[in-house]
N, C-alpha and C positions, 0 to 999 in steps of 0.2 A: 825527450827530456826538456824540461822547462829551462828558460834562460838562467844563467848564473847570477844570483842576487847577492849583493854584498851588505854585510852588517858591521857596525863598529864592534859590537859585542854579541856573541852567541852564547846562550846558556843551555846546557844539556841537562834536563831534569827539572821538573817543576814542583819539587817537594819544598819543605820549609827553608832549606838552604838555597835552592835554585830560584824560587820566586822572590825571596828576599834579595838575592843578588841582582836579578833582573830589574826589580822595582827600584832598588837603590841606584843602579846604573842609569836607569831612565830618569830618575829624579835629578841626577847629575848632568843631564842633557845628552845622554848617549842614545844612539839608535840601536835598539835591542831586539833580538829574536829569542824567544823562549820555546824550547822543544821538549816534548814529553811523549812517551809512547802510549800513555793513557789518554782517553778522551777527556777526562776531567783533570783539572789542575789540582795540586795539593800533595801529590806523591803518596808514598806508602803511609806516612804519618797520618794524613787526613783521611785517605780513602780506605785503608785496611790496616791501620795500626793504632797510633796514639789516640786519636779522637773516638773512633767507634768502640775501642776497648774500654775507654774511660766512661763512655755512655752506659755500657753494660755493667761495668764495675760499680757505677753509682747505684744502679738498680739492685745489684746483689748486696751492696753495703746497707742500703735502706732496709732490705728484707732482713738482714742480720740484726740491724738495730731494732726493728719491730719485734723480732723474736726475743731479743735481750730485754725488752720492756716488761716481759712477763715477770722478771725478777724484781721489777719496781712497782708491780701491782696493776699493770695494764696488759690485757691479753687480747690478741687478735686471732682470728681463725686462720687455718692453713691457707697460704696464698694460692690463687688460681692464676696460672701463667698462660697467657695467650702469646705464643711464640711469634705468630705472624705480626701482632701489634708491636711486640718488643723490637722485632726486626725493622718494622716500618718506622718506629721512633728513632732507632739508630741511623737508618738511612736518611731520614729527614734532616737530622743534625749535620750529617756529612754533606748532603745536597745544599743546605743553606750556606755552609762554609765554602763549598765549591763555587757557588754563585758569587760570593763575596770576592774571592780571588780573581775570578774571571772579570768582574766589574772593575777591580783595581788595575788589572792588566790593560783593559780597554781605556780607562781614564788616563793611564800613563802612556798610551799609544805604543805599548809593547806588542809586537807581532807574536802570534803563537802558531805553532805547527804541531799536529799530532803525528808522530812517527818515530821510528827507531833511527837514531843518529849514530853514524860511524865516521871516523876520520879517513880522509883521503890523503891528507898531508898535514903539515904544521899550520896550514892556513885555510883548509877547505874541509867541508863536511858533506857527506852523502846522507840524505834522510829518506828512509824507506817508508812511504805512506800507503794508504789503501788505494790511492789513485796513481801510484807509480813512484819514481825516484825524483828527488829534488836535490840539486847541488847548490850549496851556498859557500861563500867565502867570508872571512872575518878578519878583523884586526886583532881582536882578543877573544878568547873562548874561556868560559868557566864551566868546568865539568862538575855536575852535581847529580850524577847518575845513580847514587844510592846503593842499596844492597838488596839481596833476596835471602829467603830462608835457606839455611844449610840443611842438607838431608844426610841421613845415615846410609852408607853403602849397603846395597842389597835390599833396601826397603822399597816396595812398589809404590812410588810416589804418585802414580797416575790412578791409583785405586780410590774410589769414593769414600772408603772407610779410613783412609790415611789422610789426616788433616795437617795443614801447616797453619801458621798464625793467620794467614790470609783466608783460607777456606773455613777455619774455625769461626771467624767473625761473620761468615755468611749466615750462620745459624739455620742451617737446613733443617735440623732436628736436634732434639736433646737425647743423646744416646743413654741407654740404661747403664752401661759400663764404659768408662773412658779411661784410657791409659795416657798419661802425659810423660813423654820421654824428654827429660831435661828439667831440672829443678831451678832454672834461672828465672829472670824477671818475667819473660813472656809466658813461660809454662805455668808459673804460680798464679799470675794474674788471670789467665784464661781458665786454668783449673778451678780457681775460686768462683768464677762466673758460672761455669757449667755445674759445679757442685751446688750453688745456690738455686739453679734452675732444675735440680733434681737428679743429676747424674751421680753415679757412684764412681768417684774419681780416685785413681791411684797414680802416684808419681814415682818415677825411677830416675835417679841421678847417679852418674858415673863417679863423681867426686864424693868425699866424705861428708859434705855439708850442702844444705840448700843455699841458694844465692852465693855460690863460691866467690871468694874475694871480699865478702862483706863481713864486718866484725861480728863474731858469734853472739855477743850480748845484744846486738840490734836484731838479729834473726830470731832469737829465742822466743820473744812474745808472739811473733807471727807463726812460728812453727807450732807453738802450743795450740793456737787457734786452728791451724790447718789439720792437726792431728784429730780434732773433733769433726772437722768438715770433710776430710778425705778418708777414703776407706783404708788406704795404706800409703806410707812414704818409705821408699827404699833408697838409701844412699849407699855409696861404695858398691854399686850394682851396675852391671853391664848388660845391655840388650844384645844378644848374640844372633837372634833371628826374628824376623817378622814375616808371617805367612798369611796370605789372604785365603779365606775359606769360601766354599761354594755358597754358603748361606749368608754371605756378606759380613760375617764376623772376621776378626783377625786374631791369630794365635801368636803370642809373643813368648820367646824363651829369654829368661832373665837369669844371669849368673852372678852370684856373690859368694861370700865365704860359707854360706849354708848349702851351696850346691847350685844346681840348675832347676828353675821352676818354670813350667809352661802354663800359661793361662790365656783364656780367650776374652776378647773385648769387642764391644760393638763398634768402637772407633778408637783410633790411636792418633794423638796429636804429637807431632815431631817438633820440638822446640829446642834445638841444640845449638842455637846461635844463628848468625847471619854471615853472608859472604859478599864482598864488594862486587859490583856489576862491571868490573873492568873488562871482562871477556866479551862484552857486547860492543865495545867501542872501536875495534880494529886499531888498537894502539900501536901495533907493529908498523903501521904506515907513518908513525911519528917517531920522534926521539924522546918521548916521555918515559921516564924511568919509574919502575915499580919495585916494591920489595917482594920478598919470597911469599908473602901472604896475599898478593894481588892488590895491595893498597898502592895508590899513587903517591910517590914521595913529594912533599911540599915543604916550603920554608915558612917563616913567620908571616910572609906576605901572601901566603896561599899559592905562590908560584910553583909550577912544576919545573922540571929540568929544562923546559922550553919557556923562554921568557914571556911569550905572549899567551901562554895557556896556564890556567889556574885550575885547582881542584879543591873541592870543599865537601864537608859532610862525611857520610859513611865511607865513601870511596877514598877519602884522604886519611883514613885511619881511625882507630879507637880513641875515645868511646863513641859508639854509634848512637848518638843522641840528637834529637831534633834541635834542641836549643844550642848545641854546639854548632850544628850546621848553619843555623840562622846567623850567628855571630861571624862565622867564617865567611858566609856569603856576603855580608856587608863589607868585610875587610877586602875580599877579592874584588868586589865591585868598585870600591873606592880606589884601590891601587890600580886597577885596570883603567879607571877613568882619570888617572893622573894625580890622585890625591894621596897625602901621606896617611898610612894606616898600617897596623900590624896586629896579629892575633897574639896578645900577651896576657891572657887571662891567668890569674894566679890559681884558679880552681874551676872545675866544671861540676855542678851538682848532679847527683844521681838520685832517682826516686823510683821506688817500687810501689805502684798504686794498688796494692792489696789492702785488705782490712785486717789488722792495722797497717798503715803505710810505713815504709822504711825509707829514710832519706839520709844522705851523707854528702859532705863536700870537703875538699882538701885532704889532708893527711888522715889515713885510717890507722888504727892500732896494728892491724896486720902488716900494712906497708911500713910503718915505723919500726916494727920488730925485724922485718926482713932486711931493711936498709940500715939498721942500727942508728936510727934517728932518735935523739933524746927528746922526751916529752913528759909532761905531767898533765893529769886530767882532772876535770871537775865533772862529776856525775850526779845528776839529780833524778831520783826516782819519782815518777808521776803519782805514786801512792801517797806522796806528801803534797800533791797539788789539789786544791779544793775544786778547781774546774774539772780536772781529770776524774776525780771521784764522782762529781755530779753527773758526768756523762758516761760513767762506767769504763773509763780508760786508765784504770789504776796500774795496769801492767806496762804502761808506756815508760819512756826514758829519754832524757836529753843529756848528752855528754859533749864536752868541749875539750879538745887537746890544745895545750899551751906550750909555748917555748919556755923552758925552765929559766932562761936568763932574762929574756925581754918581756915575758908574760904575754906575748902576742898570740893571737889565735892561729893555730896551725890547721885545725880540722874540726868539724862538727858532725855529730851523728844523732839522729832522732828516730825513735820508733813510737808510733801512736797515731791517732786520727789527726789528719791535717799536717803530717810531717812534711809533705811535699810543699806546703805553703810556708811552714815555719823555717825551713832550711834557707830561705832567701835572706833572713837576717844573719844567719851564719855566713852565707856567701858575702854579704856586704862587709861583715866584720873582717873576713879574710882579705878582701880587696882593699879595704881601707887601712889594713894593718892595725886593727883595733886590739887592745889588750884586755885583760880580765876586768880592770877597773872601768874601762869604757863601757863594757856591757853591763856590769853589775850596778854602776851608778846611773845607767839610763833607766828612767822610770817607765816601767811596763804596766799596762792596765791589769787590774785585779778584779775579779778572778779571770784569768785567761791561761791558755796553754803557752802563749808567747812568753809569759813571765818565767817559764821553766828554763829559758836561756839565761836570764839574769841569775836565776837560782843556781844553775850549773857553774856560772862564773864565780858566784859567791861561795860555792862549795870548794872551789879551787883556792880562793883568796882567804877562806876561813872566816868570812863575815856573815855567813848564812844564819838566819834566825828561825827559819821554818823547819830546820832540823838541828839536832844537837850534835856538835862535833867536840870530842875531847880537847881539853885545853892545849895539849902538846901539838895539836894540828892547826891551832888557830894562829893567824898571822897578826 
């Protein structure tokens, strides 16, 4: 065993939260070790999640737009897909970003180790590497170990025809028939990619709606498009068995109010959520407290129940989003380095990068009704937007939820092209405590999709001129 080396701050996990924490701590003058079980830095998000999936979603979106141009008088032939070249393009983007993170670690003199880290105590780690075990001690530790895909009990997860979000992004081939189990963000994004590349895609969701927890009016335009792209969408349906056949296909039994249906697929993608990686860390050797779901309990300073150990990102609780992890990582690094900081965001935006995109931030109508929170809304249909009509996005929508008394923005929801970019103005409005007048009187460029936010505020205030509102509703 190598000699015991000491670090001021050890960071477990090199994803968006982990490397942000390590780099911020290094910038604050700390001696930092960054540990990750993968050879490349960047975590799930960069290597087999956010970035590769968006590279593929961009391709599928452009293919859809090219097809839509036929309605505008421009027709292309059927696309020829070179899956090897598509895969190489995706891998090139990932590799380029990998290299950038590695260079930043080197420039900041952050030490990196590839290996699986586990706690020996509240101040020591054991790191299992290809060359043996390394023990290190630390003053402070930031856990950013992330999450892995959850599986359905009884599903043969080691079978090549059973895909997770990770293996689906490998693009080994394009199956003729693909079943997506789970109608959440990952399932719909990857389902749309495979449908664009030629798979006949079916989706089965246990709950009554796609994107459970998302306001139905935001899901509706997406669901309309998916009905044309997918072979079938089954909600309120349960997968009761998955059996691998000798010919490589998979037979799935699905139960709903119509009975039990068995169907064979070339591949099955399981996308039923993610679970925190807390079981890899040997937390029993520490006094770190977890909740019943395996998440590590933290306070607003990202501290665990042990004062010198912090936790951020997926392992510290929902929502499991890269941008949340990044902000938490900076907070943890600053607090661990002796600086004042706290995670006090008023909202965390969510984006589904399908076509059309769906994005929301702050209060949703579902949440408001569940918690009896009073609100009023301004809804602006993109059918009244010149820019939306010009690009064929007339089914989009922007809505803003306001406090009835203060008129301040409580939440924003958008569905349509670029919703993931547009939601940032909604986030700024929430963080700044902006009210309807602040947004409505801000001059937005015309024609643009961004002006739909101003229009939604004007719908609420009754000052809209792009649509007619009866006099009794005008303010």
